[in-house]
C-alpha positions as CSV (number, residue, x, y, z in Angstrom):
1,M,-0.1,0.0,0.0
2,A,3.2,2.4,1.0
3,T,4.2,1.9,-2.3
4,V,1.2,3.2,-4.5
5,I,1.1,6.3,-2.0
6,G,4.4,6.9,-1.7
7,T,6.9,5.7,-4.5
8,Q,9.0,8.8,-5.2
9,H,9.6,9.9,-9.3
10,N,12.8,8.9,-9.6
11,N,13.8,6.0,-12.5
12,A,11.6,3.8,-10.9
13,E,8.7,2.1,-13.5
14,F,6.3,2.9,-10.9
15,H,5.2,6.6,-9.6
16,G,3.2,7.1,-6.1
17,L,0.6,9.1,-5.9
18,A,1.9,11.5,-3.3
19,P,5.8,11.1,-3.1
20,K,6.4,13.5,-0.8
21,T,4.0,12.3,2.0
22,H,5.5,11.2,5.1
23,L,4.1,7.5,5.6
24,L,3.6,6.2,8.8
25,A,4.0,2.1,8.9
26,I,1.8,1.0,11.9
27,E,1.7,-2.7,12.6
28,L,-1.6,-4.2,12.9
29,T,-0.4,-7.5,15.1
30,G,-4.2,-8.9,15.8
31,S,-7.7,-8.7,15.4
32,S,-8.6,-8.4,19.0
33,I,-10.1,-4.9,20.2
34,S,-7.1,-4.1,21.8
35,D,-4.8,-4.6,19.0
36,I,-6.9,-2.6,16.8
37,L,-7.6,0.5,19.5
38,K,-3.8,0.3,20.1
39,T,-3.3,1.1,16.6
40,L,-5.9,3.4,16.0
41,N,-4.4,5.5,19.1
42,I,-0.7,5.3,17.8
43,A,-2.3,7.3,14.7
44,K,-4.1,9.6,16.6
45,Q,-0.8,10.5,18.7
46,K,1.4,10.8,15.3
47,K,-1.5,13.2,14.6
48,S,-2.5,11.6,11.4
49,D,-4.4,13.7,8.9
50,V,-5.2,10.5,6.5
51,I,-5.6,7.0,7.9
52,N,-5.3,4.3,5.0
53,L,-6.9,0.7,6.2
54,S,-6.6,-1.5,3.7
55,W,-7.9,-4.2,5.9
56,E,-11.8,-5.5,6.3
57,L,-13.1,-5.9,9.6
58,L,-16.8,-7.5,9.5
59,F,-17.7,-6.7,13.1
60,T,-16.7,-2.8,14.8
61,S,-17.1,-3.4,18.5
62,Y,-18.4,-0.3,20.2
63,P,-15.1,1.0,21.7
64,V,-13.6,0.8,18.0
65,R,-15.9,2.7,16.6
66,K,-16.0,5.5,19.4
67,A,-12.2,5.8,18.5
68,I,-13.1,6.3,15.0
69,D,-15.7,8.6,15.6
70,D,-12.9,10.7,17.9
71,I,-10.3,10.7,15.8
72,A,-12.4,11.4,12.5
73,S,-13.8,14.5,14.6
74,N,-10.9,16.0,16.1
75,G,-7.9,15.1,14.6
76,R,-6.1,17.6,12.4
77,N,-6.6,19.8,15.2
78,G,-10.2,19.9,15.1
79,K,-10.3,19.5,11.2
80,G,-11.2,16.0,11.2
81,T,-8.6,13.3,10.4
82,I,-9.8,11.3,6.8
83,I,-10.3,7.7,7.3
84,V,-10.3,5.5,4.2
85,A,-11.3,1.9,4.7
86,A,-11.2,-1.4,2.3
87,A,-15.3,-2.3,1.7
88,G,-14.3,-6.0,1.0
89,N,-14.1,-8.3,-1.6
90,T,-16.7,-11.2,-1.0
91,I,-20.3,-10.9,0.2
92,N,-20.9,-11.3,3.6
93,E,-24.1,-12.0,5.5
94,V,-23.0,-10.0,8.5
95,P,-25.1,-6.5,7.8
96,G,-23.0,-3.6,6.6
97,L,-23.7,-0.9,9.4
98,Y,-21.0,-3.5,11.0
99,R,-18.8,-3.5,9.2
100,L,-15.5,-1.2,9.5
101,A,-16.0,0.6,6.2
102,S,-19.7,1.3,7.2
103,Q,-19.0,3.7,10.0
104,P,-20.2,6.8,9.1
105,K,-17.0,9.0,9.3
106,V,-15.0,6.7,6.7
107,L,-14.9,6.7,3.1
108,A,-15.8,3.3,2.2
109,V,-13.6,2.0,-0.9
110,N,-14.4,-0.8,-3.2
111,A,-12.6,-1.9,-6.4
112,V,-13.0,-1.9,-9.8
113,T,-10.6,-2.7,-13.3
114,V,-8.9,-0.3,-14.6
115,D,-11.4,0.6,-17.2
116,G,-14.4,0.9,-14.3
117,K,-15.7,-2.9,-14.5
118,I,-17.0,-4.1,-11.0
119,I,-14.5,-7.6,-10.3
120,N,-15.8,-8.5,-6.8
121,K,-18.9,-9.8,-5.4
122,T,-19.0,-6.3,-2.6
123,Q,-22.3,-4.6,-2.2
124,G,-24.5,-2.5,0.3
125,D,-25.2,1.2,1.0
126,Y,-22.3,2.0,3.0
127,I,-20.1,1.9,-0.1
128,D,-19.0,5.6,-1.0
129,I,-16.8,5.2,-4.1
130,S,-14.8,2.9,-5.7
131,A,-11.4,3.2,-7.8
132,P,-9.2,1.3,-10.0
133,S,-6.7,-1.5,-8.2
134,F,-4.5,-3.5,-10.0
135,F,-1.1,-1.9,-10.0
136,N,2.1,-3.4,-10.7
137,T,4.4,-2.7,-7.6
138,F,8.3,-2.5,-7.6
139,E,10.9,-3.2,-5.0
140,V,14.9,-2.5,-5.9
141,S,17.3,-5.1,-4.8
142,N,20.8,-4.6,-3.9
143,H,21.5,-5.7,-7.3
144,G,19.2,-2.8,-8.7
145,H,17.1,-5.2,-10.1
146,F,13.3,-4.8,-10.1
147,A,10.7,-7.3,-8.4
148,S,7.2,-6.5,-9.2
149,N,4.2,-7.8,-6.9
150,R,0.6,-7.2,-7.8
151,V,-1.9,-5.5,-5.6
152,A,-5.4,-6.4,-6.2
153,G,-9.1,-5.8,-4.5
154,S,-10.8,-2.9,-2.8
155,S,-6.9,-2.8,-0.7
156,G,-5.7,-1.8,-3.6
157,A,-8.7,0.8,-4.3
158,T,-8.4,2.2,-0.8
159,A,-4.8,3.0,-0.7
160,V,-5.3,5.0,-4.4
161,I,-8.1,7.1,-2.5
162,S,-5.7,7.7,0.4
163,G,-3.0,8.7,-2.2
164,F,-5.2,11.3,-3.4
165,A,-6.9,12.6,-0.4
166,T,-3.2,13.1,1.0
167,L,-2.3,15.2,-2.4
168,L,-5.2,16.8,-1.5
169,L,-4.4,18.3,1.7
170,S,-1.0,18.8,1.0
171,A,-2.1,21.6,-1.6
172,C,-5.4,22.2,0.8
173,P,-4.1,21.7,4.3
174,H,-7.3,24.2,5.4
175,L,-9.9,21.5,4.2
176,T,-11.7,20.3,7.2
177,R,-13.0,16.6,6.7
178,D,-16.4,16.6,5.1
179,A,-15.4,19.2,2.7
180,A,-11.8,17.0,1.9
181,F,-14.7,13.7,1.5
182,S,-16.7,16.5,-0.8
183,Y,-13.8,17.1,-3.4
184,L,-13.5,13.0,-3.7
185,L,-17.1,11.9,-4.2
186,T,-17.2,14.7,-6.9
187,S,-13.8,13.1,-8.7
188,I,-15.8,10.9,-10.4
189,R,-17.4,9.5,-12.8
190,L,-20.7,8.7,-12.0
191,A,-21.9,5.1,-11.3
192,P,-25.8,4.2,-12.7
193,K,-28.1,3.7,-10.4
194,E,-28.4,0.1,-10.6
195,K,-24.7,-0.1,-9.7
196,Q,-24.2,2.0,-6.9
197,Q,-24.5,-0.9,-4.8
198,Y,-21.1,-1.9,-6.0
199,L,-19.4,1.5,-7.3
200,G,-20.8,3.7,-4.1
201,V,-21.5,7.5,-5.8
202,G,-18.5,5.9,-8.5
203,V,-15.3,5.4,-10.1
204,F,-12.5,8.0,-9.2
205,S,-11.6,10.2,-11.9
206,D,-8.4,10.9,-11.6
207,R,-8.8,13.8,-14.2
208,K,-12.0,15.2,-12.6
209,F,-9.5,15.3,-9.4
210,Y,-7.1,17.8,-10.9
211,E,-9.9,19.9,-11.9
212,N,-11.2,20.0,-8.1
213,L,-7.8,20.6,-6.8
214,H,-7.0,23.3,-8.9
215,F,-10.7,24.9,-7.5
216,C,-9.9,24.2,-4.7
217,M,-5.8,25.7,-4.4
218,K,-7.4,28.9,-5.6
219,Q,-9.7,29.4,-2.9
C-alpha cells in the first residue's frame, strides 16, 4: 500500500500518488479490540492527516467505533482526520452496519478494473466510492533489479483513494474532513443507479480530481 501512495518519482517504473508524503507504517499485530485500539491510538498520537485501512473488519465493536469517531472528528486540530477503509472483496452475511468500512465518518472504497468494471461481489449502501485496483508495484534489490508484485481488490483501491486524499490535503491543508470528502466524492465518473450498490457514487476520476484540486488551490 505504501508503494501506491509514496513511491518517489525517480527512475522507477512506478510513480507514487503522493511521493512527498511522510508515511507512518503502523503494524496491526492482531484482530482483537485492544490490537485495533492500539493501532488507532498510535495514529492519533502521531497526528495523522490520513489513515489508510486496507483491511476488512466485519464486526466493529463499540470501543473501536468510538475511537474512529474521535479521530475522524477531532484529528488535524479539529478539522478531522480522513479515514479510508476497504469495503471488502466478498459477499458476507454480516450486515453492512457493523463493518469497519460502514462507519459514518469513514470513506468506504470498493475496487474496479482500470476501465471501471466491477471485479468483486461486495455490495451495500455503505460503499462510498470505487477506484481502480490493479497496480504493478516494484521493489529495488541490492543489485538494482526490480521485482514486481500485484496489488488487487479493495485494499489496493483504498490505497489509491488515500493517496489522492493525501495529495489533496497537501495542497489544501485548510480543508475539513467533510470538505475533503466532498472533493473526493465529486472526482468521479457517476455510476448508474443500478450499480451504486457496488460502485458507490461512482468510479474515481483523476482528471476530475485535478480539476477539483485546481479549484481548491484558488480558494
